[in-house]
C-alpha positions in Angstrom: 188.4 106.9 88.2 187.6 107.9 84.7 189.8 106.4 82.1 189.5 107.4 78.4 186.2 108.8 77.0 183.5 106.5 75.7 184.1 105.8 72.0 187.9 106.4 72.3 189.5 103.8 70.0 192.8 101.9 70.2 194.8 101.3 67.0 198.2 101.0 65.4 199.6 102.4 62.2 201.9 101.6 59.2 202.7 103.1 55.8 202.8 101.6 52.4 206.4 101.9 51.4 207.6 100.9 54.8 205.8 97.5 54.8 204.3 96.5 51.5 207.3 95.4 49.4 206.3 94.0 46.0 207.8 97.2 44.6 208.1 95.8 41.1 205.1 93.6 40.9 201.6 93.6 39.5 201.9 96.9 37.6 203.1 99.1 40.4 205.0 102.2 39.2 208.1 103.5 40.8 208.1 106.1 43.6 210.6 108.7 44.7 211.6 106.3 47.5 212.6 103.6 44.9 214.8 106.3 43.4 216.1 107.4 46.8 217.2 103.9 47.6 219.3 103.8 44.5 221.3 106.9 45.6 224.6 105.9 47.2 224.9 106.8 50.9 221.3 107.9 51.2 219.9 104.9 53.1 221.6 103.0 55.9 223.8 100.2 54.4 222.0 100.5 51.1 218.7 99.0 52.4 215.6 99.4 50.3 211.8 98.9 50.6 211.7 96.6 47.7 210.6 93.7 49.9 210.2 95.4 53.3 207.7 93.3 55.4 206.2 91.7 52.2 202.8 92.8 53.5 201.5 92.8 50.0 201.6 89.0 50.1 201.1 88.5 53.8 198.4 91.1 54.6 195.9 88.4 55.7 198.3 87.0 58.3 199.1 90.6 59.4 195.4 91.4 59.9 195.2 88.2 61.9 197.9 89.6 64.2 196.0 92.8 64.5 192.9 90.9 65.6 195.0 88.9 68.0 196.3 92.1 69.7 192.7 93.4 69.8 193.2 96.5 67.6 190.0 98.4 67.1 191.4 100.5 64.2 194.2 100.3 61.8 195.9 103.3 60.0 197.5 102.4 56.7 198.5 104.4 53.6 197.8 103.8 50.0 200.7 103.7 47.6 199.9 106.3 44.9 202.1 104.6 42.3 200.6 101.2 43.0 197.2 102.4 41.8 198.3 105.1 39.3 201.7 103.9 38.0 202.4 107.2 36.2 200.7 109.3 38.9 197.8 110.3 36.6 195.9 108.7 33.8 196.1 104.9 33.4 194.8 103.0 36.5 196.3 99.8 37.7 193.5 97.4 38.6 195.8 95.0 40.5 196.7 97.8 42.8 193.2 98.8 43.6 192.3 95.1 44.1 195.0 94.8 46.8 193.5 97.6 48.8 190.0 96.2 48.3 191.1 92.9 49.8 192.9 94.6 52.6 189.9 96.7 53.6 187.6 93.7 53.4 189.9 91.7 55.6 190.1 94.4 58.2 186.3 94.8 58.3 185.8 91.0 58.6 188.2 91.1 61.6 186.1 93.9 63.2 188.9 96.5 62.7 188.0 100.0 61.4 190.2 101.1 58.5 191.7 104.6 58.5 193.3 105.4 55.2 196.1 107.9 54.5 196.3 109.1 50.9 199.9 110.3 51.0 202.7 108.9 53.2 205.6 110.2 51.1 205.7 107.8 48.1 205.2 110.2 45.3 205.1 108.6 41.9 208.5 109.0 40.2 206.9 110.0 36.9 205.4 113.0 38.7 208.7 114.0 40.2 210.1 114.1 36.7 207.4 116.7 36.0 208.4 118.8 38.9 206.7 117.0 41.8 205.3 119.4 44.4 206.9 122.4 42.6 204.5 121.9 39.7 201.4 124.2 39.9 199.3 121.3 38.6 200.3 118.9 41.4 197.2 119.7 43.4 195.1 118.5 40.5 197.1 115.3 40.2 196.5 114.6 43.9 192.7 115.4 43.5 192.5 112.9 40.6 194.1 110.3 42.8 191.9 111.1 45.8 188.8 110.8 43.7 189.9 107.4 42.3 190.5 106.0 45.8 187.4 107.6 47.3 185.2 106.1 44.6 186.8 102.7 45.0 187.0 102.4 48.8 184.6 105.0 50.1 181.7 102.6 50.5 183.7 100.9 53.3 186.4 103.3 54.4 184.9 106.4 56.2 188.0 107.7 58.0 190.6 109.5 55.9 193.8 111.5 56.2 195.0 113.5 53.2 198.7 114.0 54.1 201.1 112.5 56.5 203.5 115.0 58.1 203.7 117.6 55.3 206.7 119.2 57.1 208.7 116.1 56.5 207.8 116.1 52.8 209.1 119.7 52.4 211.9 120.0 55.0 213.4 116.5 54.8 212.6 115.8 51.2 213.2 119.2 49.5 215.2 121.3 52.0 217.8 119.1 53.7 217.6 116.2 51.2 217.7 113.4 53.8 214.4 112.0 52.6 213.2 111.3 49.1 213.6 112.8 46.6 216.8 114.1 48.2 216.7 117.6 46.9 218.2 120.7 48.6 216.2 123.7 47.4 216.4 127.4 48.3 213.8 128.7 50.7 211.5 130.3 48.1 211.2 127.0 46.2 210.4 125.1 49.4 207.7 127.6 50.2 206.3 127.2 46.7 206.2 123.4 47.1 204.6 123.7 50.5 201.9 126.0 49.1 201.0 123.5 46.4 201.1 120.7 49.0 198.6 122.6 51.1 196.4 123.2 48.0 196.7 119.4 47.2 195.3 118.7 50.7 192.4 121.1 50.1 191.6 119.6 46.7 191.8 116.1 48.1 189.3 117.0 50.9 187.0 118.3 48.2 187.3 115.1 46.2 186.7 112.9 49.2 183.6 114.9 50.3 182.2 114.5 46.7 182.8 110.7 46.6 182.5 109.3 50.1 179.3 109.6 52.1 179.7 110.3 55.8 183.4 110.8 55.4 185.5 111.8 58.4 188.5 113.7 57.1 191.7 115.1 58.6 195.4 115.0 58.2 198.3 113.7 60.2 200.5 116.7 61.3 203.9 116.2 62.8 203.6 118.5 65.7 206.3 120.8 66.9 205.9 120.2 70.6 206.9 122.1 73.7 206.1 121.6 77.4 206.6 124.0 80.3 209.6 123.6 82.6 207.2 124.2 85.6 203.5 124.6 86.2 203.8 128.3 86.6 201.4 130.4 84.4 204.5 132.1 82.9 206.1 128.9 81.8 202.9 127.4 80.5 202.3 130.5 78.4 205.9 130.4 77.1 205.3 126.8 75.9 202.0 127.7 74.3 203.7 130.6 72.4 206.5 128.3 71.2 203.9 125.7 70.0 202.4 128.3 67.6 205.4 130.5 66.7 206.3 130.6 63.0 208.6 133.6 62.9 211.7 131.6 62.1 210.3 130.2 58.9 210.9 126.6 60.0 208.6 124.1 58.2 208.3 122.2 61.5 206.2 124.9 63.1 202.5 124.0 63.6 201.1 127.4 62.6 202.7 127.5 59.2 200.6 124.5 58.1 197.5 124.7 60.4 196.7 128.4 60.1 196.2 128.2 56.3 194.5 124.8 56.4 192.2 125.6 59.3 191.9 129.4 59.4 192.6 130.4 55.8 195.6 132.6 56.3 199.3 132.4 57.0 200.6 133.3 60.5 201.2 137.0 61.0 204.7 136.5 62.5 205.6 134.3 59.5 204.3 136.9 57.0 206.3 139.7 58.7 209.5 137.8 57.8 208.7 135.7 54.8 205.8 137.2 52.8 208.0 137.9 49.8 208.4 134.2 49.2 204.7 134.0 48.3 205.1 136.3 45.3 203.9 134.6 42.1 201.5 132.3 44.0 197.8 132.8 43.9 196.7 133.6 47.4 193.1 133.1 46.4 193.9 129.4 46.6 193.7 129.8 50.4 190.0 129.4 49.9 190.8 125.9 48.5 193.4 125.2 51.2 191.0 126.0 54.0 188.5 123.1 54.0 186.3 122.0 56.9 187.9 119.0 58.7 186.4 116.5 61.1 189.5 115.9 63.2 193.2 116.7 63.4 195.8 114.0 63.6 198.9 114.5 65.6 202.1 112.5 65.2 204.1 113.1 68.3 207.2 111.4 69.8 209.0 114.0 71.9 209.0 117.6 73.0 211.4 120.4 74.0 211.2 122.0 77.4 210.5 125.8 77.6 210.6 128.4 80.3 209.7 132.1 80.4 212.8 134.2 80.1 213.4 137.9 80.4 213.2 138.3 76.6 210.5 135.8 75.9 210.3 131.9 75.8 213.6 130.1 76.3 214.5 126.5 75.5 215.7 124.5 78.5 218.2 121.9 77.5 217.8 118.4 78.9 220.3 117.1 81.4 223.1 114.8 80.1 222.1 111.2 80.3 218.3 111.8 80.1 216.3 108.8 78.7 216.5 108.6 75.0 215.3 106.2 72.3 217.5 104.5 69.6 216.8 107.6 67.5 218.3 109.7 70.3 215.0 111.3 70.8 214.3 112.3 74.5 211.6 110.4 76.3 209.1 113.1 77.2 205.7 111.7 78.2 204.5 115.3 78.8 204.2 115.6 75.1 200.9 113.7 75.0 199.4 116.1 77.6 200.6 119.5 76.6 200.5 119.3 72.8 197.0 117.9 72.5 195.9 120.5 75.1 197.4 123.5 73.2 196.2 122.3 69.8 192.7 121.7 71.1 192.5 125.0 72.8 193.6 126.9 69.7 191.7 125.1 66.9 188.8 123.3 68.7 189.0 120.2 66.4 188.8 116.7 67.9 192.2 115.2 68.1 193.5 111.7 67.1 197.1 110.7 68.1 198.0 109.3 64.7 201.5 108.2 65.6 203.4 107.7 68.9 205.9 105.1 69.8 209.5 104.2 70.4 212.5 103.0 68.4 214.4 100.3 70.1 217.1 97.7 69.4 215.0 94.6 69.8 216.1 91.0 69.1 214.9 87.5 69.7 216.0 86.2 73.1 217.2 82.7 73.7 213.6 81.8 74.9 212.3 82.6 71.4 210.5 85.7 72.6 211.1 89.4 72.1 211.3 91.4 75.3 210.9 95.1 75.0 210.4 96.6 78.4 211.5 100.0 77.4 208.7 100.2 74.8 206.1 99.2 77.4 207.4 101.6 80.0 207.6 104.5 77.6 204.2 103.9 76.0 202.6 103.6 79.5 204.1 106.9 80.6 202.9 108.6 77.4 199.4 107.1 77.6 199.0 108.2 81.2 199.7 111.8 80.1 197.2 111.4 77.3 194.6 110.2 79.8 195.3 113.3 81.8 194.5 115.5 78.8 191.2 113.5 78.3 190.3 114.0 81.9 190.8 117.7 81.6 188.4 118.0 78.7 190.6 117.7 75.6 188.4 116.1 72.9 190.4 112.9 72.0 189.1 110.4 69.6 191.7 107.7 69.6 195.3 106.6 69.6 197.4 104.8 66.9 200.6 103.3 68.2 203.6 103.5 65.8 204.1 100.9 64.6 202.3 97.6 64.2 205.4 95.9 63.0 209.1 96.6 62.5 209.6 98.1 59.1 211.7 100.1 56.6 212.5 103.3 58.6 213.3 105.5 55.6 216.9 106.7 55.6 217.7 104.5 58.6 216.8 101.4 56.7 216.1 98.4 59.0 218.3 99.7 61.8 215.4 101.2 63.8 212.7 98.9 65.2 209.4 100.7 66.1 207.1 97.7 66.0 205.0 95.8 68.6 205.6 92.8 66.3 209.1 91.7 65.5 209.9 91.1 61.9 212.8 88.9 60.8 213.6 90.6 57.5 215.4 87.5 56.2 212.6 85.0 56.8 209.6 87.4 57.2 208.7 85.6 60.4 206.5 87.7 62.7 206.9 87.5 66.5 204.6 89.6 68.7 206.8 91.3 71.3 205.9 91.7 75.0 204.6 95.1 74.2 202.0 93.6 71.9 200.6 91.5 74.7 200.8 94.5 77.1 198.9 96.7 74.6 196.2 94.0 74.3 195.5 94.4 78.0 195.4 98.1 77.7 192.9 97.8 74.9 190.8 95.2 76.7 190.5 97.3 79.8 190.1 100.7 77.9 193.2 102.0 79.6 192.7 100.7 83.1 195.7 98.4 82.7 197.9 101.5 82.7 197.5 101.7 86.5 199.1 98.3 87.0 202.9 98.2 87.5 204.7 96.7 84.6 
């Protein structure tokens, strides 16, 4: 039976602040996450990313682990303050050299690099100038994108501008649980979101101008819903919820994707929130809407929806349903319905840029790390992704989150997402059972999913 499409690739993902460490070395500037980690009570037990996985010094060994697993692609992010310590202006050669060496090492191992420009580590100097509230922030980002495109674009052809812009705005500027830890009023968060969208557009322009044969997208954290049954009514209810934006939540897909892909804000959002756009130049939507080559989806779980008498209704999960260490429900249907709905609406090829499971892993007495829940969960999700592929959804590839255990933002080192265990005291790496299982999935192009774990 057909597995995954020809050319579908298997990868894994990380981000700069979560693994690199070397926060105060070789000319790197500070980021908003360095600041956040200094705030009392903001990060679990006062953990910081100052050392993290020490990937900055150990990247060659880490690439060796990727090759051992059999990864075909690796998604990483570039630390903006490592290459532009002040965010603009003076360039840090040591920072650029690090990414040169990383990319060369990946290519030598036969692994295709996929680079993300922004995975939340805004240079602190730019935050002092207003961060994403500053009308010039899109130009700062374009300068940075041009620099990276010129330096790496001869070897890196796959790019993402932003990782999860909803998290940048909602968690960073609305609730304050992520850096920089602000709690702004709704009009200010809309303003920041608008400039973030424009920054995306300007970065796409910069990459198109500097990288030949560039393939460009972004990694969207996807509000995801699946139908409570296979009835046409419930399916339509889930589809409607996937693209609803009336409530003004920054987690809704359409709020971001309609401007970026179609050049306008959703009508239901405008009906309730158009006044928050006053003072912004809506002609900038021509910059925000740039042709993309793919759409990345970061997806871990979904909510269940049914058709009600007055429209779509959320169906709560039963008590005791399977959940991860993050208390997220295990909903494999996410990797079928969400890619399907997104593909049907926008027609862009889809890459699963993040999917995985947080677990409480430890080294067993046999010296190994056994993580059967991660294997079982990933298998269930990938079987649903295969279903989407079989039904015609244009899927390019899958990045498992994450390659290795790392600094999980406000949760510090309390949540382990990796296929490789990291002892954060000694920096020892131990591939978990899931890494060996994923190797077999890759080697068989998904056929191993049909074998009982």
